[in-house]
C-alpha positions in Angstrom: 44.7 -42.5 -6.3 44.9 -38.7 -6.3 41.1 -38.5 -6.9 40.4 -40.8 -3.9 42.7 -38.6 -1.7 40.7 -35.5 -2.8 37.4 -37.1 -2.0 38.7 -38.2 1.4 40.0 -34.7 2.1 36.7 -33.1 1.1 34.8 -35.6 3.3 37.1 -34.8 6.3 36.7 -31.0 5.8 32.9 -31.4 5.6 33.0 -33.4 8.9 35.3 -30.7 10.5 32.9 -28.0 9.4 29.9 -29.9 10.8 31.8 -30.4 14.1 32.8 -26.7 14.3 29.2 -25.6 13.6 27.8 -27.9 16.2 30.0 -26.6 18.9 28.5 -23.6 20.8 30.3 -20.3 20.5 33.6 -20.7 22.3 34.1 -19.1 25.7 37.8 -18.6 25.1 37.2 -14.9 25.0 34.8 -14.7 28.0 34.6 -11.0 28.1 33.6 -10.5 24.5 30.1 -10.7 22.9 30.3 -10.7 19.1 27.5 -9.8 16.7 28.1 -10.7 13.1 26.1 -8.2 11.0 25.7 -9.5 7.4 24.3 -6.8 5.1 24.2 -5.8 1.4 26.6 -2.8 1.7 27.1 -2.7 -2.1 24.9 -3.6 -5.0 21.2 -3.2 -5.6 20.2 -3.2 -1.9 23.1 -1.1 -0.6 20.7 1.5 0.9 19.3 -1.3 3.2 22.8 -2.1 4.4 23.7 1.5 5.1 20.5 2.1 7.0 20.8 -0.9 9.2 24.5 -0.5 10.0 23.9 3.2 10.9 21.0 2.3 13.2 23.0 -0.5 14.9 25.9 1.8 15.5 23.5 4.5 16.9 22.0 2.0 19.3 25.5 1.0 20.5 26.5 4.7 20.9 23.4 5.4 22.9 23.5 2.2 25.1 27.2 1.6 25.5 29.3 -1.3 24.3 29.5 -3.2 27.6 26.5 -5.3 28.6 26.4 -7.8 31.5 30.2 -7.5 31.8 30.7 -8.4 28.1 32.4 -6.1 25.6 30.0 -6.0 22.6 31.8 -6.1 19.2 30.0 -5.5 15.9 31.6 -7.3 12.9 30.0 -6.0 9.7 30.3 -8.1 6.5 29.1 -7.2 3.0 27.2 -10.0 1.2 26.5 -7.8 -1.8 22.9 -9.2 -1.7 24.0 -12.6 -3.0 22.9 -15.7 -0.9 26.0 -17.8 -1.7 28.1 -15.0 -0.2 25.8 -14.7 2.8 26.2 -18.4 3.5 30.0 -18.3 3.3 30.1 -15.2 5.5 27.8 -16.7 8.1 29.9 -19.8 8.2 33.1 -17.8 8.6 31.6 -15.7 11.4 30.3 -18.7 13.3 33.3 -21.0 12.9 36.3 -18.5 12.7 35.1 -15.4 14.6 32.9 -17.4 17.0 30.1 -14.8 17.0 27.3 -15.2 19.5 24.6 -13.8 17.2 24.3 -13.4 13.4 22.1 -10.5 12.3 21.1 -8.3 9.4 20.0 -10.1 6.2 18.8 -7.5 3.7 16.8 -9.8 1.5 14.9 -13.1 1.9 17.3 -15.4 0.0 20.1 -14.2 2.2 18.2 -14.9 5.4 17.3 -18.4 4.1 20.9 -19.1 3.1 22.1 -18.6 6.6 19.2 -20.4 8.4 20.7 -24.0 8.3 24.0 -22.7 9.8 22.1 -21.0 12.6 20.3 -24.2 13.4 23.4 -26.4 13.3 25.4 -24.2 15.5 22.5 -23.1 17.8 23.3 -19.4 17.0 20.5 -16.9 17.2 19.8 -15.3 13.8 18.2 -11.8 14.1 16.5 -10.9 10.8 16.5 -7.1 10.7 15.2 -6.6 7.1 14.0 -9.6 5.1 10.2 -9.8 5.1 8.9 -13.1 3.6 6.4 -14.7 6.0 8.0 -18.1 6.0 11.5 -17.0 7.1 11.0 -17.7 10.8 10.0 -21.3 9.9 13.4 -21.9 8.2 15.2 -22.2 11.6 14.0 -22.4 15.2 16.9 -19.9 16.0 15.5 -17.1 13.8 13.9 -14.0 15.5 12.6 -11.2 13.3 12.7 -7.5 14.2 11.6 -6.1 10.8 8.1 -6.9 9.5 6.3 -9.3 7.1 4.7 -8.4 3.7 1.4 -10.1 4.6 1.2 -7.8 7.7 1.3 -4.6 5.7 -0.5 -5.9 2.5 -3.7 -7.0 4.1 -4.2 -3.6 5.7 -4.1 -2.0 2.2 -6.5 -4.8 1.0 -9.0 -3.6 3.5 -8.5 0.2 3.0 -8.6 0.4 -0.8 -12.1 -1.0 -1.6 -13.6 1.2 1.1 -12.0 4.3 -0.5 -13.1 4.2 -4.1 -10.8 1.6 -5.5 -12.8 -1.1 -7.2 -10.3 -2.6 -9.6 -6.5 -3.0 -9.4 -3.5 -4.4 -11.3 -0.8 -5.7 -8.9 2.9 -5.1 -9.7 5.4 -6.9 -7.5 9.1 -7.9 -7.6 9.2 -11.7 -8.3 10.6 -13.3 -5.2 9.4 -14.3 -1.7 8.1 -11.0 -0.3 6.6 -9.9 -3.6 4.7 -13.1 -3.9 3.5 -12.7 -0.3 2.4 -9.1 -1.1 0.6 -10.1 -4.2 -1.2 -13.1 -2.5 -2.3 -11.4 0.7 -3.3 -8.1 -0.8 -5.2 -9.8 -3.7 -7.1 -12.2 -1.4 -8.1 -9.4 1.1 -9.0 -7.0 -1.7 -11.2 -9.6 -3.5 -12.8 -10.6 -0.2 -13.9 -7.0 0.2 -15.5 -7.0 -3.3 -12.6 -5.6 -5.3 -11.5 -6.9 -8.7 -7.9 -7.8 -9.5 -7.6 -7.4 -13.3 -4.0 -8.6 -13.7 -1.0 -9.7 -11.6 2.4 -8.6 -12.9 5.8 -9.8 -11.6 9.1 -8.0 -12.3 12.5 -9.7 -12.1 14.5 -9.0 -8.9 17.8 -8.4 -10.7 18.0 -5.4 -13.0 14.3 -4.7 -13.2 12.8 -2.6 -16.0 9.4 -1.4 -15.0 8.5 0.3 -18.3 6.9 -2.6 -20.2 4.9 -3.6 -17.1 3.6 0.0 -16.5 2.5 0.2 -20.1 0.4 -2.9 -19.6 -1.1 -1.3 -16.5 -1.9 1.8 -18.5 -3.7 -0.3 -21.2 -5.7 -2.2 -18.5 -7.0 1.1 -17.0 -7.6 -0.1 -13.4 -8.7 2.3 -10.6 -5.3 1.7 -9.0 -2.0 0.1 -9.3 -0.8 -1.9 -6.1 3.0 -2.0 -5.9 5.6 -3.8 -3.9 9.3 -3.4 -4.7 12.3 -4.0 -2.4 13.8 -1.1 -0.4 15.8 1.1 -2.8 13.7 0.5 -5.9 10.8 2.7 -5.0 12.2 5.9 -6.7 12.6 4.1 -10.1 8.9 2.9 -10.0 7.6 6.3 -9.1 9.7 8.0 -11.8 8.4 5.7 -14.5 4.8 5.8 -13.2 4.8 9.6 -13.5 6.7 9.7 -16.8 4.0 7.6 -18.3 1.4 10.1 -17.0 -0.5 7.3 -15.2 -1.6 9.6 -12.4 -3.1 12.0 -15.1 -4.8 9.0 -16.7 -6.7 8.6 -13.4 -4.8 5.5 -12.1 -3.9 5.9 -8.4 -0.8 4.3 -7.0 -1.3 2.4 -3.7 1.5 0.4 -2.2 3.4 -1.1 0.7 5.7 1.5 2.3 8.8 0.1 0.6 7.8 2.2 -2.4 7.7 5.6 -0.7 10.9 4.7 1.3 11.8 7.6 3.7 15.4 7.3 2.5 14.4 8.2 -1.1 11.1 10.1 -0.7 12.5 13.6 -1.2 14.2 12.6 -4.4 10.8 11.5 -5.9 9.5 15.0 -6.2 6.0 16.4 -5.8 4.6 13.7 -8.1 4.6 11.4 -5.1 2.2 13.7 -3.2 -1.0 11.9 -2.2 0.3 8.4 -2.7 -1.3 6.2 0.0 0.7 3.3 1.5 0.4 0.8 4.4 3.5 0.2 6.5 4.8 -0.2 10.1 7.2 2.8 10.2 7.5 6.3 9.0 10.1 8.9 10.0 7.1 11.2 10.6 5.6 8.9 13.3 4.5 11.5 15.9 5.7 9.8 19.1 8.3 11.5 21.4 10.5 8.4 21.2 10.5 8.5 17.4 11.3 12.2 17.3 14.4 11.6 19.5 15.4 8.6 17.3 15.1 10.6 14.0 17.0 13.5 15.5 19.8 11.3 16.8 20.0 9.3 13.6 20.3 12.4 11.4 22.8 14.0 13.7 25.0 10.9 13.4 24.3 10.5 9.6 23.7 14.0 8.3 22.7 13.1 4.8 20.3 10.3 5.7 16.8 10.1 7.0 16.0 6.8 8.9 13.7 4.4 7.1 11.9 1.2 8.0 15.2 -0.7 7.6 16.9 1.5 10.2 14.2 0.8 12.7 14.5 -2.9 12.1 18.2 -2.7 12.8 17.8 -0.5 15.8 15.1 -2.7 17.4 17.1 -5.8 16.5 20.0 -4.5 18.5 17.7 -3.8 21.4 16.4 -7.4 21.3 20.0 -8.7 21.4 21.1 -6.3 24.2 18.1 -7.2 26.4 18.6 -10.9 25.9 22.2 -10.5 26.9 21.1 -8.6 30.1 18.5 -11.2 30.9 21.1 -14.1 30.6 23.6 -12.0 32.5 26.1 -13.0 29.9 25.9 -16.7 30.8 24.7 -19.6 28.7 24.9 -20.0 24.9 22.6 -19.6 22.0 19.7 -21.4 23.6 19.6 -19.1 26.6 19.9 -16.0 24.4 17.1 -17.2 22.1 14.8 -17.9 25.1 15.5 -14.4 26.4 14.6 -12.9 23.0 11.2 -14.5 22.8 8.3 -12.6 24.3 10.1 -9.2 24.6 7.6 -6.3 24.6 8.8 -2.8 24.2 8.2 0.7 22.9 10.0 1.2 19.6 10.3 4.3 17.5 7.5 2.7 15.4 5.2 2.1 18.4 4.7 -0.8 20.7 6.1 -4.2 19.5 6.1 -7.7 20.7 8.4 -10.7 19.7 5.8 -13.5 19.7 7.2 -16.3 21.8 5.6 -19.0 19.7 6.5 -17.8 16.2 9.5 -15.6 17.0 8.0 -13.1 14.7 7.1 -9.4 15.3 3.7 -8.2 16.2 3.2 -4.5 15.6 0.9 -1.6 14.6 0.5 -1.0 10.8 -0.3 2.5 9.7 -2.0 4.0 6.6 0.0 7.0 5.4 -0.3 9.6 2.7 2.7 11.4 1.2 2.4 15.1 2.2 4.7 18.1 2.4 5.9 19.3 5.8 8.5 22.1 6.3 9.4 21.8 2.6 10.1 18.1 2.7 8.0 15.0 1.7 6.9 12.6 4.5 4.7 9.6 4.9 2.1 11.1 7.2 0.0 8.6 9.2 -3.8 9.0 9.1 -5.0 5.6 10.5 -3.7 2.6 12.4 -4.4 -1.1 12.9 -3.1 -2.1 16.3 -1.1 -5.2 17.1 -1.0 -6.9 13.7 0.3 -10.5 13.7 1.7 -12.0 10.6 -1.4 -13.2 8.7 0.9 -15.8 7.0 1.1 -17.6 10.3 -2.4 -16.7 11.8 -4.4 -19.9 12.3 
């Protein structure tokens, strides 16, 4: 009898949850506009959370916390980089806090965990970090302000074979973005006549790069192509140099996650000369970026903004502009429509939120680590303009 009662109760709570999620954000607090920012503030991806929160707060400080008559409130939650926690927090923010937008999402599994809740509740989900190509297909309510791994990987697949790299081993973290980086870099590199000797994948949790790097050393490729999540670049670089792979004539080429601006100075001069392809560098020479970097460092004295920061900063802009366009009226559908098709100048260069895919179209830069004013920077030396996500290009 007790078991039947428990089953009935569970069934009722599931129905109540579904009902709560299907109701649009309540207008009980008409003068408030709430943004639920779900980020890894602790754990392996904590640097991502710190960068995005700092950038979001900077955007609010610069643009005010009242838009279209609404008081903007940022509610920051730490999901520790665990998708089950992300899902629970997204549910609480939508049902209990009645947020108008959920945003953040440090890694792909977190973004995917929240996607069904965004769909069910018709709440826009602004992905400011996670970079697997397929994320925007997980919900029609997802808009991305960060980047995709195919976007930045194909650019390196074009550059490397034209610049003396004939053979590579790929080394990627074994989850969505890493698999994207491996696939799109390898395909483009081989299309251009290069040879991929071996493809290595490192676990996402507690990675040990040493045995993988030994394999690379034994294979003796011209270069090692690397993707690791933001925050793990310093560990790869340290072990690459400790094994003397640069002295053995193996170049490191990578996506910009590896020479992360947040960690670059800690990597030391061994990182000099490493070439990466990415959509943002703190050294991007535009006037707008110089102002952004200066303001960010003034507000956060011990941090240099990285590509995660620009994803958070631009994500806030997308939300603010959508709120202005809708004049604070209408629910998630109206906000989503106002997010699609936005074109603007970002600290990274001009960007577009593609109205069809809800994904970001942006310039991708080739950069080399150089020393400027006693510090290490990713200095841009070439650019491919207006790159769409090749994972969706038909």
